[in-house]
C-alpha positions as CSV (number, residue, x, y, z in Angstrom):
1,M,36.1,90.6,150.9
2,T,36.8,93.6,148.7
3,Q,39.9,93.8,146.4
4,F,41.4,96.4,148.7
5,D,40.9,94.1,151.8
6,R,42.5,91.3,149.9
7,T,45.4,93.4,149.0
8,L,45.9,94.4,152.7
9,E,45.8,90.7,153.5
10,F,48.6,90.0,151.1
11,I,50.7,92.8,152.5
12,D,50.1,91.6,156.1
13,R,51.4,88.2,155.1
14,I,54.5,89.7,153.5
15,Q,55.1,91.6,156.7
16,G,55.1,88.3,158.6
17,A,57.2,86.5,156.0
18,R,60.3,84.9,157.6
19,N,62.3,84.5,154.4
20,Q,62.4,85.5,150.7
21,N,60.8,82.3,149.6
22,E,57.6,83.2,151.6
23,I,57.7,86.7,150.1
24,C,58.0,85.4,146.5
25,S,55.2,82.9,147.1
26,T,52.8,85.5,148.4
27,L,53.7,88.0,145.7
28,L,53.1,85.4,143.0
29,E,49.7,84.6,144.5
30,V,48.8,88.2,143.6
31,T,50.3,88.1,140.0
32,R,49.4,84.5,139.0
33,P,45.7,85.3,138.1
34,F,47.0,87.8,135.6
35,G,49.3,85.3,133.9
36,M,52.6,86.2,135.6
37,T,54.0,83.1,137.2
38,A,57.7,83.9,137.6
39,L,59.5,86.7,139.3
40,M,62.9,88.4,139.3
41,A,63.7,91.6,141.1
42,G,67.0,93.2,141.8
43,T,69.4,96.1,141.2
44,V,71.1,96.3,137.9
45,P,74.8,95.5,138.0
46,S,77.2,97.9,136.1
47,A,78.8,96.8,132.9
48,G,81.6,94.3,133.3
49,T,80.4,93.0,136.7
50,P,81.6,89.3,137.1
51,A,78.9,86.6,137.0
52,D,79.3,85.7,140.7
53,E,78.8,89.4,141.7
54,Q,75.7,89.7,139.4
55,R,73.9,87.1,141.6
56,S,74.4,89.4,144.6
57,H,72.2,92.0,143.0
58,V,69.2,89.7,143.1
59,I,66.6,90.6,145.8
60,L,63.8,88.3,145.0
61,C,63.8,85.4,142.6
62,E,61.3,82.8,141.6
63,W,62.7,82.1,138.2
64,P,63.5,78.8,136.5
65,V,66.9,77.9,137.8
66,E,68.3,76.9,134.4
67,W,67.1,80.1,132.9
68,L,68.8,82.2,135.6
69,E,72.1,80.3,135.2
70,R,72.0,80.8,131.5
71,Y,71.2,84.5,131.8
72,V,74.2,85.0,134.1
73,A,76.6,82.8,132.2
74,R,75.9,84.5,128.9
75,N,76.0,88.0,130.5
76,Y,72.5,88.7,129.2
77,V,72.2,91.7,131.6
78,E,74.2,93.8,129.1
79,H,72.0,92.8,126.2
80,D,68.6,92.6,127.9
81,P,66.1,95.0,126.2
82,L,64.3,95.5,129.5
83,V,67.5,96.8,131.2
84,A,68.3,99.0,128.2
85,Y,64.7,100.4,128.3
86,M,64.7,101.1,132.0
87,K,68.0,103.1,131.7
88,R,66.4,105.3,129.0
89,S,62.8,105.4,130.2
90,P,62.1,104.1,133.7
91,A,58.4,103.3,133.4
92,P,56.3,100.1,133.3
93,V,56.6,98.2,130.1
94,K,55.7,94.9,128.5
95,W,58.7,92.8,127.4
96,N,58.0,92.9,123.7
97,E,57.3,96.6,123.7
98,A,60.7,97.2,125.4
99,A,62.4,95.3,122.7
100,D,60.7,97.3,119.9
101,S,61.4,100.6,121.7
102,V,65.2,100.0,122.0
103,N,65.5,98.3,118.6
104,A,67.0,95.2,120.2
105,G,69.6,93.5,118.1
106,P,70.1,89.7,117.6
107,I,71.4,89.1,121.1
108,G,68.7,91.1,122.7
109,R,66.1,89.1,120.8
110,R,67.9,85.9,121.8
111,V,67.3,86.8,125.4
112,Y,63.6,86.7,124.9
113,G,63.9,83.6,122.7
114,D,65.8,81.8,125.5
115,A,63.3,82.9,128.1
116,G,60.5,81.3,126.0
117,E,62.2,78.0,126.3
118,F,61.4,78.1,130.0
119,G,57.7,79.1,129.5
120,L,58.3,82.8,129.8
121,H,56.8,84.1,126.6
122,D,55.6,87.5,127.8
123,G,56.0,89.7,130.8
124,L,55.8,93.0,132.5
125,A,58.7,95.0,134.0
126,F,58.7,98.1,136.1
127,P,61.1,100.1,138.3
128,L,60.7,100.7,142.0
129,M,62.6,103.1,144.2
130,T,63.4,101.9,147.7
131,L,63.2,104.3,150.7
132,D,67.0,104.7,150.5
133,N,66.6,105.7,146.8
134,T,67.9,102.5,145.4
135,A,66.5,101.6,142.0
136,V,65.1,98.1,141.7
137,L,64.0,96.4,138.4
138,V,61.0,94.1,138.9
139,S,60.3,91.6,136.1
140,L,57.3,89.3,136.0
141,G,56.9,86.7,133.3
142,G,54.6,83.9,132.2
143,D,52.9,82.4,129.2
144,G,50.9,85.7,128.7
145,I,49.8,88.6,130.8
146,D,46.4,90.3,131.1
147,L,45.7,93.0,133.7
148,S,44.0,96.4,133.8
149,P,45.6,99.6,135.1
150,E,43.8,99.2,138.4
151,E,45.1,95.6,138.7
152,F,48.6,96.9,137.9
153,S,48.3,99.4,140.7
154,I,47.6,96.5,143.1
155,V,50.6,94.5,141.8
156,S,52.9,97.5,142.0
157,L,51.8,98.2,145.6
158,V,52.3,94.6,146.8
159,A,55.6,94.4,144.9
160,T,56.8,97.6,146.6
161,Y,56.1,96.1,149.9
162,A,57.6,92.8,149.0
163,I,60.9,94.4,147.9
164,G,61.1,96.4,151.1
165,R,60.5,93.4,153.3
166,A,63.1,91.3,151.4
167,M,65.7,94.1,151.8
168,Q,64.8,94.3,155.5
169,L,65.3,90.6,155.9
170,G,68.5,90.7,153.8
171,T,70.1,93.4,155.8
172,A,68.7,92.4,159.2
173,R,67.7,95.9,160.0
174,P,66.0,96.4,163.3
175,V,62.3,97.3,163.2
176,I,61.7,100.9,164.2
177,D,59.5,101.0,167.2
178,H,58.2,104.6,166.7
179,R,56.4,106.0,163.8
180,P,56.0,109.5,162.3
181,E,53.0,111.5,163.5
182,L,50.5,112.1,160.7
183,T,47.7,114.6,161.1
184,S,44.1,113.3,160.8
185,R,43.8,115.0,157.4
186,E,47.0,113.4,156.1
187,I,45.8,110.0,157.3
188,E,42.4,110.5,155.5
189,C,44.2,111.6,152.3
190,I,46.6,108.7,152.3
191,R,43.8,106.2,152.9
192,W,41.9,107.5,150.0
193,A,45.1,107.5,147.9
194,A,45.4,103.8,148.8
195,L,42.0,103.3,147.1
196,G,43.3,104.8,143.9
197,K,41.7,108.2,144.3
198,S,43.3,111.3,142.7
199,E,44.0,114.5,144.5
200,W,40.9,116.0,142.8
201,E,38.7,113.1,143.9
202,I,40.1,113.3,147.4
203,S,39.3,117.0,147.5
204,Q,35.7,116.3,146.5
205,I,35.3,113.5,149.0
206,L,36.7,115.6,151.9
207,G,35.3,118.9,150.9
208,I,38.7,120.6,150.6
209,S,40.6,122.2,147.7
210,E,42.6,120.0,145.3
211,H,45.7,122.1,146.3
212,T,45.1,121.2,150.0
213,S,44.6,117.5,149.3
214,E,47.9,117.5,147.3
215,K,49.6,119.3,150.2
216,H,48.4,116.7,152.7
217,L,49.6,113.9,150.5
218,L,53.0,115.5,150.0
219,N,53.4,116.0,153.8
220,A,52.4,112.4,154.5
221,K,54.9,111.2,151.9
222,A,57.7,113.3,153.4
223,K,56.9,112.1,156.9
224,L,56.8,108.5,155.8
225,G,60.1,108.8,154.0
226,A,58.6,107.7,150.7
227,V,59.7,108.8,147.2
228,N,56.3,108.3,145.5
229,R,52.7,107.6,146.2
230,V,52.9,103.8,146.0
231,Q,55.7,103.7,148.6
232,A,53.8,106.2,150.8
233,V,50.8,103.9,150.8
234,A,52.9,100.8,151.5
235,E,54.7,102.6,154.4
236,A,51.4,103.8,155.8
237,I,50.1,100.3,155.8
238,R,53.3,99.1,157.5
239,Q,53.0,101.8,160.1
240,G,49.4,100.9,160.9
241,Y,47.7,104.0,159.5
242,I,45.8,101.9,157.0
243,M,44.1,98.7,158.2
């Protein structure tokens, strides 16, 4: 089984998940080989949000319970270097790099120190945008992380799908029975994009111009209601265009 086939298998399992625990378990199967054994994903509460309301922002959680309670009780969200980093530069970042980038003060450093007490010594965080344009911060932690850019792409793809499924379950939205009509070229391009090919590489494979391959991908993204390539691929998988 290829890595891509394995990824599709994980996504299929997430689609069939009945609750958030099953989603977390499946996503952590993907991340565990890279040293990431704990997960927290949610929207970022505004400053001054009461502790009880902060919990409602959590979408997926497989975090040590004691650490989560301490994080909320001490209002660490307002001092967390990751949160500060994402507000300034929403891009994937390692925990320690975020702290250095925002010049985390004593409390910010204490957040990481406390996390280490629960076996979370290092981690990776990245933002995801849902189809309704909601920003979600995903944080994966463990004793240490080790993954290549290609492996990160896989983690990001499966995480995007996991967040979408968790929100679907949480809001009890009905499943849409119809799907957008993609052209054959749009389907070909989105399938190659799922394999990590660039617009130029797709143009060479299909014998079309780079501008044309980019246009097909943009059209597919718009029809699928996605805000970026990762979400377009995830939605194409959900709609059955990629199997």
